C-alpha positions as CSV (number, residue, x, y, z in Angstrom):
1,S,30.6,14.6,13.7
2,N,30.9,12.2,10.8
3,L,27.3,11.2,11.2
4,D,24.5,12.1,8.7
5,V,20.8,12.4,9.4
6,C,19.2,9.4,7.7
7,D,15.5,9.6,8.8
8,I,13.0,10.3,11.5
9,V,12.3,7.0,13.3
10,S,9.3,6.1,15.4
11,E,9.9,3.5,18.0
12,P,7.9,0.4,16.8
13,T,6.2,-0.2,20.2
14,A,5.9,3.4,21.6
15,N,4.5,6.8,20.7
16,K,7.8,8.5,20.7
17,T,9.8,9.9,17.9
18,Y,13.6,9.8,17.5
19,V,16.2,10.8,15.0
20,A,18.5,8.0,13.7
21,M,22.1,9.0,12.8
22,C,23.8,6.9,10.1
23,E,27.3,6.9,8.9
24,S,26.6,6.1,5.2
25,V,23.6,7.8,3.5
26,E,24.3,6.0,0.2
27,K,24.2,2.6,1.9
28,E,20.9,3.4,3.6
29,V,19.4,4.3,0.2
30,E,20.2,0.9,-1.1
31,I,18.5,-0.8,1.9
32,I,15.4,1.4,1.4
33,G,15.2,0.3,-2.2
34,Q,14.9,-3.3,-1.2
35,K,12.8,-3.4,1.9
36,S,9.2,-2.4,2.9
37,A,8.3,0.4,5.2
38,E,7.9,-1.8,8.2
39,T,11.3,-3.5,7.8
40,Q,13.0,-0.1,7.2
41,Q,11.5,1.3,10.4
42,C,12.5,-1.7,12.5
43,D,16.0,-1.9,11.0
44,K,16.7,1.8,11.5
45,Y,15.6,1.7,15.0
46,S,17.5,-1.5,15.9
47,A,20.7,-0.2,14.2
48,A,20.4,3.2,15.9
49,I,19.9,1.5,19.3
50,A,23.0,-0.8,18.8
51,A,25.2,2.2,17.8
52,G,24.0,4.4,20.6
53,N,22.7,7.0,18.1
54,I,19.3,7.7,19.6
55,I,18.2,11.2,20.4
56,E,14.7,11.8,21.7
57,L,13.1,14.8,20.0
58,N,10.9,17.5,21.4
59,S,8.2,19.0,19.1
60,S,10.4,21.8,17.7
61,M,13.4,19.5,17.1
62,R,11.1,17.0,15.4
63,C,9.9,19.6,12.9
64,T,13.4,20.7,12.2
65,F,14.7,17.2,11.6
66,R,11.7,16.3,9.4
67,N,12.6,19.2,7.1
68,I,16.2,18.1,7.0
69,S,15.2,14.5,6.2
70,T,12.9,15.6,3.4
71,T,15.7,17.7,1.9
72,L,18.0,14.7,2.0
73,S,15.5,12.5,0.4
74,T,15.1,15.0,-2.5
75,M,18.8,15.2,-2.9
76,R,19.1,11.4,-3.0
77,T,16.4,11.3,-5.7
78,T,17.7,14.1,-7.9
79,I,21.5,13.6,-7.5
80,G,22.2,10.1,-6.3
81,D,20.5,8.0,-9.0
82,T,22.3,5.3,-10.8
83,P,21.1,3.4,-13.9
84,N,20.2,0.4,-11.7
85,R,18.1,2.3,-9.2
86,P,14.6,3.5,-10.3
87,Q,14.2,7.3,-9.9
88,E,11.6,8.4,-7.4
89,R,9.0,11.0,-8.4
90,G,9.7,14.4,-6.8
91,V,6.8,14.6,-4.3
92,I,6.3,16.0,-0.8
93,L,3.8,14.2,1.3
94,E,1.0,16.3,2.7
95,S,1.9,15.0,6.2
96,V,5.4,16.5,5.8
97,S,4.4,19.8,4.3
98,G,1.7,20.2,7.0
99,F,-1.1,21.3,4.7
100,Q,-3.4,19.8,2.2
101,S,-2.3,20.4,-1.4
102,I,-4.5,22.0,-4.1
103,K,-6.5,19.8,-6.4
104,V,-6.0,19.8,-10.1
105,K,-8.9,19.1,-12.6
106,F,-8.5,16.6,-15.4
107,E,-10.6,15.0,-18.0
108,A,-10.5,11.2,-17.6
109,T,-11.4,7.9,-19.1
110,R,-12.1,4.7,-17.1
111,M,-10.2,1.6,-18.3
112,V,-10.6,-2.1,-17.4
113,L,-8.4,-5.1,-17.8
114,H,-9.3,-7.2,-20.8
115,P,-10.9,-10.5,-19.7
116,T,-8.5,-12.8,-21.6
117,E,-5.5,-10.6,-22.6
118,P,-3.0,-8.7,-20.3
119,I,-4.0,-5.3,-21.7
120,F,-6.3,-2.4,-20.6
121,I,-9.2,-1.4,-22.8
122,V,-11.9,1.4,-22.7
123,P,-15.3,-0.3,-22.1
124,G,-17.9,0.2,-24.9
125,E,-20.1,2.3,-22.7
126,E,-17.3,4.7,-21.7
127,T,-16.9,8.1,-23.4
128,N,-13.3,9.1,-24.1
129,N,-12.3,11.9,-21.6
130,G,-16.0,12.0,-20.5
131,R,-15.2,12.1,-16.8
132,I,-14.1,15.0,-14.7
133,V,-11.9,14.4,-11.7
134,N,-10.0,16.6,-9.2
135,I,-6.7,15.2,-7.9
136,S,-4.5,16.5,-5.1
137,A,-1.2,17.9,-6.4
138,Q,0.8,16.0,-3.8
139,P,0.2,12.5,-2.2
140,F,-1.2,12.1,1.3
141,A,0.4,8.7,1.8
142,Q,3.2,6.6,0.4
143,G,3.8,2.8,0.3
144,G,6.8,0.8,-0.8
145,L,5.7,1.0,-4.4
146,R,3.0,3.6,-4.6
147,N,2.1,7.3,-4.0
148,V,-1.5,7.8,-2.9
149,Y,-3.6,10.8,-3.8
150,H,-7.0,12.2,-2.8
151,M,-9.3,12.2,-5.8
152,T,-12.9,13.5,-6.2
153,E,-15.0,12.6,-9.3
154,I,-17.7,15.0,-10.3
155,I,-20.8,13.0,-11.3
156,K,-22.9,14.9,-13.8
157,M,-26.6,14.8,-13.0
158,S,-29.6,15.7,-15.0
159,T,-30.2,18.6,-12.7
160,R,-28.0,21.6,-12.3
161,I,-26.5,20.3,-9.1
162,N,-23.7,17.8,-9.6
163,Q,-22.7,15.1,-7.1
164,T,-19.2,14.1,-6.1
165,E,-17.7,10.8,-5.1
166,N,-14.5,10.4,-3.2
167,F,-11.7,8.0,-4.3
168,V,-8.0,7.4,-3.8
169,A,-5.7,7.4,-6.8
170,K,-2.5,5.4,-6.8
171,E,0.6,5.9,-8.9
172,S,4.0,4.3,-9.1
173,R,6.3,5.8,-6.6
174,H,9.1,5.6,-9.2
175,I,9.3,7.0,-12.7
176,V,8.7,4.1,-15.1
177,P,9.4,3.9,-18.8
178,Y,6.5,5.0,-21.0
179,T,6.3,1.5,-22.5
180,Q,5.7,0.1,-18.9
181,R,3.2,2.7,-17.9
182,L,0.3,0.2,-17.6
183,A,2.2,-2.9,-16.5
184,F,2.4,-1.6,-12.9
185,H,-1.3,-1.1,-12.8
186,R,-2.0,-4.5,-14.4
187,D,-0.3,-6.2,-11.4
188,T,-2.3,-4.1,-9.0
189,V,-5.6,-5.0,-10.6
190,K,-4.7,-8.7,-11.0
191,C,-3.8,-8.9,-7.3
192,Q,-7.0,-7.3,-6.1
193,A,-9.2,-9.3,-8.4
194,R,-7.6,-12.6,-7.3
195,A,-7.8,-11.5,-3.6
196,A,-11.5,-10.8,-4.0
197,E,-12.1,-14.2,-5.6
198,I,-10.5,-16.1,-2.7
199,A,-12.2,-13.8,-0.2
200,T,-15.6,-15.0,-1.5
201,V,-14.6,-18.6,-0.7
202,F,-13.3,-17.5,2.7
203,N,-16.6,-15.8,3.5
204,Q,-18.6,-18.9,2.4
205,L,-16.6,-21.0,4.8
206,T,-16.8,-18.6,7.7
207,A,-20.5,-18.3,7.3
208,I,-20.7,-22.0,8.2
209,K,-18.7,-21.2,11.4
210,R,-21.0,-18.3,12.6
211,K,-20.6,-19.3,16.2
212,Q,-17.0,-18.3,15.9
213,N,-18.0,-14.7,15.0
214,I,-15.4,-14.4,12.2
215,P,-15.9,-11.1,10.3
216,M,-16.4,-11.1,6.5
217,V,-13.5,-10.1,4.3
218,H,-13.8,-7.7,1.4
219,F,-11.4,-6.3,-1.1
220,L,-11.9,-3.0,-3.0
221,K,-12.1,-3.1,-6.8
222,A,-9.3,-1.3,-8.5
223,E,-9.8,0.3,-11.9
224,V,-7.5,2.5,-14.0
225,Y,-8.3,6.1,-15.0
226,R,-6.5,7.6,-18.0
227,L,-6.1,11.3,-17.4
228,K,-5.7,13.8,-20.2
229,D,-2.5,15.5,-19.1
230,S,-0.3,17.5,-21.5
231,S,2.7,17.4,-19.1
232,S,2.9,13.6,-19.0
233,P,4.6,11.3,-21.6
234,G,2.2,10.5,-24.4
235,R,0.0,13.3,-23.0
236,Y,-1.8,10.9,-20.7
237,R,-1.3,10.0,-17.0
238,Y,-2.5,6.6,-15.7
239,L,-3.7,6.0,-12.1
240,A,-5.2,3.0,-10.3
241,V,-8.4,4.3,-8.7
242,E,-10.6,2.8,-5.9
243,K,-13.2,4.0,-3.6
244,S,-12.0,5.8,-0.4
245,L,-12.2,3.6,2.6
246,I,-14.6,4.7,5.3
247,G,-14.3,3.3,8.7
248,K,-12.0,3.3,11.7
249,T,-8.3,3.5,11.7
250,Y,-6.5,2.2,8.7
251,V,-4.2,-0.7,9.8
252,K,-1.6,-2.8,8.0
253,Y,-1.8,-6.3,9.4
254,N,1.0,-8.0,7.5
255,S,3.4,-7.3,4.7
256,N,5.1,-9.1,1.9
257,N,8.4,-9.5,3.8
258,G,7.2,-11.6,6.7
259,Y,6.1,-8.8,9.0
260,I,3.0,-9.7,11.1
261,M,1.2,-7.3,13.4
262,R,0.6,-8.7,16.9
263,P,-1.8,-7.6,19.6
264,Q,-0.2,-5.2,22.1
265,E,-1.0,-4.7,25.8
266,G,-4.3,-2.8,25.9
267,S,-5.5,-4.0,22.5
268,T,-9.3,-4.1,22.4
269,A,-11.3,-7.3,21.6
270,D,-12.1,-6.0,18.1
271,E,-8.4,-5.1,17.4
272,I,-7.3,-8.6,18.5
273,K,-10.0,-10.2,16.3
274,C,-9.0,-8.1,13.2
275,I,-5.4,-9.1,13.6
276,D,-6.3,-12.8,14.0
277,V,-8.6,-12.7,10.9
278,A,-6.0,-11.0,8.7
279,Q,-3.3,-13.6,9.5
280,A,-5.8,-16.4,9.1
281,F,-6.9,-15.1,5.7
282,S,-3.3,-15.1,4.5
283,H,-2.8,-18.7,5.8
284,F,-6.2,-19.7,4.2
285,T,-5.2,-18.4,0.7
286,F,-2.1,-20.7,0.7
287,E,-4.3,-23.8,1.4
288,E,-7.1,-22.7,-0.9
289,S,-4.7,-22.3,-3.8
290,K,-3.3,-25.8,-3.2
291,Q,-0.2,-24.2,-1.8
292,S,0.6,-22.3,-5.0
293,E,-0.2,-18.7,-3.8
294,M,-0.4,-16.6,-0.7
295,I,-2.1,-13.2,-0.3
296,V,-0.2,-10.8,2.0
297,D,0.1,-7.1,2.5
298,I,-3.3,-7.3,4.2
299,Q,-4.3,-3.7,5.2
300,G,-7.5,-1.7,5.5
301,V,-10.3,-0.9,8.0
302,Y,-12.8,-2.7,10.1
303,C,-16.5,-1.8,10.5
304,P,-18.7,-4.0,12.8
305,N,-21.6,-4.1,10.4
306,V,-19.5,-4.7,7.3
307,G,-16.5,-6.6,8.3
308,C,-12.9,-6.2,7.2
309,T,-12.3,-4.1,4.0
310,Y,-8.9,-4.5,2.5
311,T,-6.9,-2.9,-0.3
312,D,-3.5,-3.1,-2.0
313,P,-2.8,-6.8,-1.4
314,Q,0.3,-8.5,-2.7
315,I,0.4,-12.1,-3.9
316,H,3.3,-14.5,-3.6
317,S,3.3,-17.4,-6.1
318,N,5.4,-20.5,-6.5
319,S,6.1,-19.4,-10.1
320,K,9.6,-18.3,-10.9
321,S,8.3,-15.6,-13.3
322,M,7.0,-13.2,-10.6
323,K,3.4,-13.8,-11.8
324,Y,2.1,-11.0,-9.7
325,G,4.7,-8.3,-10.3
326,R,8.0,-7.3,-8.9
327,A,6.8,-7.5,-5.3
328,D,5.9,-11.2,-5.8
329,R,8.6,-12.8,-3.7
330,G,7.6,-16.3,-4.6
331,I,8.5,-19.2,-2.2
332,S,10.7,-17.0,-0.2
333,G,7.8,-14.6,0.6
334,I,5.6,-17.5,1.6
335,S,8.3,-19.0,3.8
336,D,8.8,-15.6,5.5
337,F,5.1,-15.5,6.4
338,F,5.1,-18.9,8.0
339,E,8.3,-18.1,9.9
340,S,6.4,-15.3,11.7
341,H,2.9,-16.7,11.7
342,V,1.4,-18.4,14.8
343,C,-2.1,-19.8,14.2
344,G,-4.8,-18.2,16.4
345,S,-8.4,-19.0,17.1
346,C,-9.5,-18.2,13.5
347,C,-7.0,-20.5,11.9
348,K,-8.2,-23.2,14.3
349,A,-11.8,-22.6,13.6
350,L,-11.1,-23.0,9.9
351,D,-9.1,-26.2,10.5
352,L,-6.1,-24.8,8.8
353,P,-3.0,-27.1,9.2
């Protein structure tokens, strides 16, 4: 056959796994570089259906094809790079390897974004390399732009017994020039800070509408940890760090390319409510910003006593300068959301147009 294995594909609306066969691996890599995970998954599945290249896998075949897919991905990264395509870091997800990777200890320093300048600084109360963290050697998750690692910080106590606190640490999925090592994290911190600011206004408004039973919305605070690492350029490694989310299933409700999650047959009342709130929040941010911005990539967990806790938002702005980083798709991104969005009960309760 002249077909190559391109990836393992899960049917978007069913709990079955298939392998998609593609004629051009190199062409597929170009598409992956431009689209988010949700769009990639749907595009692969639709293309494979249209071409008749769908093979349902049993458990042993699934394992075999995952290994093949991982090998091909590594080959694409190490061999197929061109000057115009950012090189991916050579990692293997823990979900692919099947085991949890070891944790590596580092000395670390917390950094914060300067209040008026686009630079990171070490706060006055912080001691250089005064923190001890353990980070998994391989990521447990991967997004369109980031690899996500388990991280534990050892909190030194006055007694002999130290406490630990769990975090997730996020790093660019691609190898970035040393001079740009903090620009990626600056965009992340800016997006989450702006999202938290608008979430406060959203919660004030929904508090007035208590009879509608709209959950509160929260965003995690992202900070940057500078790790002392002799193997990294400049002998430091920089990670965006935030508290580990505790709650029910982690869900992605929408993305920066117009994808919107919709209730499925059998969805619970809480699931339907969370989907509705997430889409309404994105709609609300557009109106609250006087139609200059929109917060998307809404993802996180829901706890009845807390509300919706989100992380990793992306902001589209009507600025032509990609104000919120390379994933800021501007007016096109805003238009894509409204092409998919249908106002639900939450939008109506907030009187959104």
